C-alpha positions in Angstrom: -65.3 190.3 -22.6 -63.1 192.6 -24.6 -66.2 194.2 -26.2 -67.6 194.9 -22.8 -64.3 196.3 -21.4 -63.7 198.6 -24.4 -67.3 199.6 -25.1 -66.9 198.4 -28.6 -69.7 195.9 -29.4 -68.3 195.6 -33.0 -64.9 194.5 -31.9 -63.7 191.3 -33.5 -60.6 189.3 -34.2 -58.5 189.9 -37.3 -57.8 186.1 -37.2 -59.0 183.4 -34.7 -57.0 183.3 -31.5 -54.1 180.8 -31.5 -53.4 178.7 -28.4 -49.8 179.0 -27.3 -48.0 176.0 -25.7 -45.3 175.9 -23.0 -47.2 176.6 -19.8 -48.6 174.2 -17.2 -50.9 176.6 -15.3 -52.6 179.3 -17.4 -54.2 179.2 -20.8 -52.4 181.4 -23.3 -53.5 182.7 -26.7 -51.9 184.8 -29.4 -54.5 187.4 -30.5 -54.7 190.2 -33.0 -57.8 192.4 -33.2 -59.4 193.9 -36.3 -59.7 197.7 -36.1 -58.8 197.8 -32.3 -58.7 200.8 -30.0 -55.1 202.1 -29.7 -54.5 200.4 -26.3 -55.1 197.0 -27.9 -53.4 197.4 -31.2 -50.7 195.0 -32.5 -50.0 191.4 -31.7 -51.1 190.5 -28.2 -51.0 187.6 -25.8 -54.0 186.8 -23.6 -53.2 184.9 -20.4 -56.3 183.4 -18.7 -55.5 182.3 -15.1 -57.3 179.7 -12.9 -56.4 181.3 -9.5 -57.6 184.9 -9.1 -55.3 185.6 -6.1 -52.2 184.4 -7.8 -53.2 186.5 -10.8 -53.3 189.6 -8.7 -49.8 189.1 -7.6 -48.5 188.1 -11.0 -50.1 191.2 -12.6 -48.7 193.6 -10.0 -45.1 192.2 -10.3 -45.0 191.9 -14.1 -46.5 195.4 -14.6 -44.1 196.8 -11.9 -40.9 195.5 -13.4 -41.9 196.4 -17.0 -42.7 199.9 -15.8 -39.0 200.2 -14.6 -37.7 199.1 -18.0 -37.1 195.4 -17.3 -37.8 193.3 -20.5 -41.1 191.8 -19.5 -44.2 192.1 -21.7 -46.1 195.3 -20.9 -49.7 194.7 -19.7 -52.4 196.4 -21.8 -55.4 195.2 -19.8 -56.1 193.1 -16.8 -59.1 191.9 -14.8 -60.3 189.7 -12.0 -62.7 186.8 -12.4 -65.8 189.0 -12.5 -66.2 188.9 -16.3 -67.6 186.7 -19.0 -64.5 184.4 -18.8 -65.2 183.8 -15.1 -61.4 183.8 -14.6 -58.7 186.4 -14.1 -56.8 187.5 -17.2 -54.2 189.8 -18.6 -53.7 191.1 -22.1 -50.1 192.0 -22.8 -47.7 192.7 -25.6 -46.4 189.7 -27.6 -42.8 189.2 -26.6 -40.6 188.5 -29.6 -38.2 185.6 -29.7 -38.1 181.9 -28.8 -37.2 180.0 -25.6 -33.5 179.4 -25.0 -34.0 175.6 -25.4 -36.8 175.8 -27.9 -36.9 172.7 -30.1 -34.0 170.9 -28.3 -34.5 167.3 -27.1 -32.4 165.6 -24.4 -30.1 164.2 -27.1 -29.7 167.7 -28.6 -28.3 168.9 -25.3 -25.3 166.7 -25.9 -25.0 167.7 -29.5 -25.2 171.4 -28.8 -23.3 171.4 -25.6 -20.5 173.8 -26.7 -23.1 176.4 -27.8 -25.3 175.9 -24.8 -22.4 176.0 -22.4 -21.5 179.5 -23.8 -24.9 181.1 -24.3 -27.3 179.6 -21.8 -25.5 180.6 -18.6 -24.8 184.1 -19.9 -28.4 184.9 -20.8 -29.9 183.4 -17.6 -27.3 185.2 -15.4 -27.9 188.5 -17.2 -31.7 188.1 -16.8 -31.4 187.3 -13.1 -28.9 190.1 -12.4 -30.9 192.7 -14.3 -34.1 191.7 -12.5 -32.4 191.8 -9.1 -31.2 195.4 -9.8 -34.9 196.6 -10.2 -36.1 198.7 -7.3 -38.5 196.5 -5.3 -40.1 199.5 -3.5 -43.0 200.2 -5.9 -43.9 196.6 -6.2 -43.7 196.0 -2.5 -46.1 199.0 -2.0 -48.6 197.8 -4.5 -48.6 194.2 -3.1 -49.1 195.7 0.4 -52.1 197.7 -0.8 -53.6 194.8 -2.7 -52.9 192.2 0.1 -53.4 189.1 -2.1 -53.9 186.1 0.1 -51.0 184.2 -1.4 -47.3 184.1 -0.3 -45.3 187.1 -1.4 -42.2 186.3 0.8 -40.1 183.3 1.5 -41.3 183.1 5.1 -44.9 183.1 3.9 -44.1 180.5 1.2 -42.5 178.1 3.7 -45.4 178.4 6.1 -47.8 177.7 3.3 -45.8 174.7 2.2 -45.7 173.2 5.7 -49.5 173.7 6.1 -50.1 172.1 2.7 -47.9 169.1 3.6 -49.8 168.5 6.8 -53.2 168.8 5.1 -52.1 166.3 2.4 -51.2 163.7 5.1 -47.5 163.9 4.3 -45.7 164.2 7.7 -42.4 163.5 6.0 -42.7 166.6 3.8 -44.0 168.6 6.8 -41.0 167.5 8.9 -38.6 168.5 6.1 -40.3 171.9 6.0 -39.9 172.4 9.7 -36.3 171.4 9.5 -35.7 173.9 6.7 -37.2 176.5 8.9 -34.7 175.7 11.6 -31.8 175.7 9.2 -32.6 179.0 7.5 -29.6 181.3 7.4 -30.1 185.0 8.5 -32.1 186.6 5.7 -30.4 189.1 3.4 -31.6 192.0 1.3 -34.8 191.4 -0.6 -35.2 192.0 -4.3 -37.9 191.1 -6.9 -37.5 187.5 -7.8 -39.2 185.8 -10.7 -39.4 182.4 -9.0 -39.5 180.4 -12.2 -36.4 181.6 -14.1 -35.6 178.7 -16.4 -34.7 178.5 -20.2 -38.3 178.2 -21.4 -39.4 181.4 -19.6 -36.6 183.5 -21.3 -37.4 184.4 -24.9 -34.4 185.4 -27.0 -34.6 187.6 -30.1 -31.1 188.3 -31.4 -29.2 190.0 -28.6 -32.4 190.9 -26.7 -34.3 188.8 -24.2 -37.8 188.9 -22.6 -38.9 187.2 -19.4 -42.4 185.7 -19.2 -44.6 183.9 -16.8 -44.5 185.8 -13.5 -46.8 183.5 -11.4 -44.0 182.4 -9.0 -42.7 185.9 -8.3 -41.7 186.8 -4.7 -40.0 189.5 -2.7 -37.0 187.5 -1.6 -33.2 187.2 -1.5 -31.5 186.9 -4.9 -30.6 183.3 -3.8 -34.3 182.4 -4.3 -34.0 182.9 -8.1 -30.4 181.8 -8.4 -31.1 178.5 -6.6 -34.1 177.7 -8.7 -32.3 178.4 -12.0 -29.2 176.4 -10.9 -31.4 173.5 -9.8 -33.2 173.3 -13.1 -30.0 173.4 -15.0 -28.2 170.8 -12.9 -31.2 168.5 -12.4 -32.5 169.3 -15.9 -35.9 167.7 -16.6 -34.7 165.7 -19.5 -36.1 162.2 -20.0 -33.1 160.3 -21.3 -32.1 156.6 -21.5 -30.1 155.4 -18.5 -27.0 154.9 -20.5 -26.9 158.6 -21.4 -27.6 160.0 -17.9 -24.0 160.2 -16.8 -23.0 162.2 -19.9 -26.1 164.5 -19.5 -25.2 165.0 -15.9 -21.7 166.1 -16.7 -23.1 168.5 -19.3 -25.7 170.0 -17.0 -23.2 170.4 -14.1 -21.0 172.4 -16.4 -23.8 174.7 -17.5 -25.0 175.1 -13.9 -21.5 176.0 -12.7 -21.1 178.5 -15.5 -24.4 180.2 -14.7 -23.6 180.6 -11.0 -20.1 182.0 -11.8 -21.5 184.4 -14.3 -24.3 185.6 -12.0 -21.9 186.2 -9.1 -19.6 188.3 -11.3 -22.5 190.5 -12.6 -24.9 190.8 -9.6 -24.9 193.6 -7.1 -25.7 191.3 -4.2 -23.5 188.4 -3.3 -25.2 185.0 -3.0 -23.4 182.9 -0.3 -23.1 179.1 -0.7 -25.1 178.5 2.5 -28.0 180.6 1.3 -27.9 179.0 -2.1 -28.0 175.5 -0.6 -30.9 176.4 1.6 -33.0 177.9 -1.2 -32.3 174.8 -3.3 -33.9 172.8 -0.5 -36.8 175.1 -0.4 -37.5 174.6 -4.2 -37.2 170.9 -3.9 -39.7 170.9 -1.1 -42.1 173.1 -3.1 -41.9 170.8 -6.1 -42.5 167.6 -4.1 -45.5 169.1 -2.2 -47.0 170.2 -5.5 -46.7 166.7 -6.9 -48.2 165.3 -3.7 -51.2 167.6 -4.2 -51.7 166.4 -7.8 -51.6 162.8 -6.6 -54.1 163.5 -3.8 -56.5 165.2 -6.3 -56.1 162.5 -8.9 -54.7 165.1 -11.4 -51.4 163.5 -12.2 -52.2 162.7 -15.8 -53.0 166.4 -16.4 -49.4 167.3 -15.5 -47.6 164.7 -17.7 -44.2 166.0 -18.8 -44.0 168.5 -15.9 -40.4 169.1 -14.7 -41.4 168.2 -11.1 -42.3 164.6 -12.3 -39.1 164.2 -14.4 -36.7 165.4 -11.7 -38.7 164.5 -8.6 -36.4 161.8 -7.3 -33.3 164.0 -7.7 -35.1 166.7 -5.7 -36.0 164.2 -2.9 -32.3 163.2 -2.6 -31.2 166.9 -2.4 -33.8 167.6 0.3 -32.7 164.6 2.3 -29.1 165.6 2.1 -29.9 169.1 3.4 -32.4 168.3 6.1 -31.5 164.7 7.0 -35.1 163.7 6.5 -36.0 161.1 3.9 -39.1 162.0 2.0 -41.2 159.4 0.2 -41.7 159.5 -3.5 -44.1 157.5 -5.6 -43.8 155.4 -8.7 -44.9 158.4 -10.8 -41.6 160.2 -10.3 -38.7 159.6 -12.6 -36.2 157.1 -11.2 -33.2 159.3 -11.9 
């Protein structure tokens, strides 16, 4: 495919492509080409995506924020599914660094709590506040011109979720979605939101960071990102023995509180508590509907270890508390 796109039939790899782990949706490879054209020089990452419409949105948002100086990998080449791969792809710069929680197990969270409590909230809050300061106008214009048939706003996302719940035969989740729609606070100013801003999508290299994996990006209130990050910190997807769960919960609550406080001190736009709670409910609903789709499709084993499975019961409790509607979970979800 790269030979065809560059007009270089002699193009070859300097070393074989190396699969990169950490993602649940796209296939990712580290690539270096031998004698490449200038636009493909250096260490690169190839991201091959199974959904062409989601890929269009992801490419526009990632390229748009990088163009404004936000630390996301610059995209060198992108294409739709009309190629030899038969899937959409992007070729981008290799982001230096490692994930914020790289190599840490659930037990390590307790051991490294003092360091995590200092560093993790600061870096996540800085990343979120910096992203929300990016001008959304160019990205909004490009998305409007491309018109990808995927949600690009919270309103569209919620409608898509309710439709999906009904098609999956899950009236409990559909009812929770309708109740969320009724409870939604008046919308505030929209910014570019990453949608999946958690410690494994922020790579740290010394004092610098890079944000990767823009599939979940939306034009939304800052609360959309803040709620997601807070939720993944507080209901951290860590499989731990029952005896350790209270201690882990204390630790994660401290980190979540520190993140929220730090963000609110740095960000240009205030995130009210009512908006934060509502968006937490939206993310819980999104996770539970996605799991329901995996169950219906018989694909659950392919998602083993996914955070939605580890923290699913905790999400169901939060959604019930917000909407008053009990949503069913299955034995595949963690009994947290």
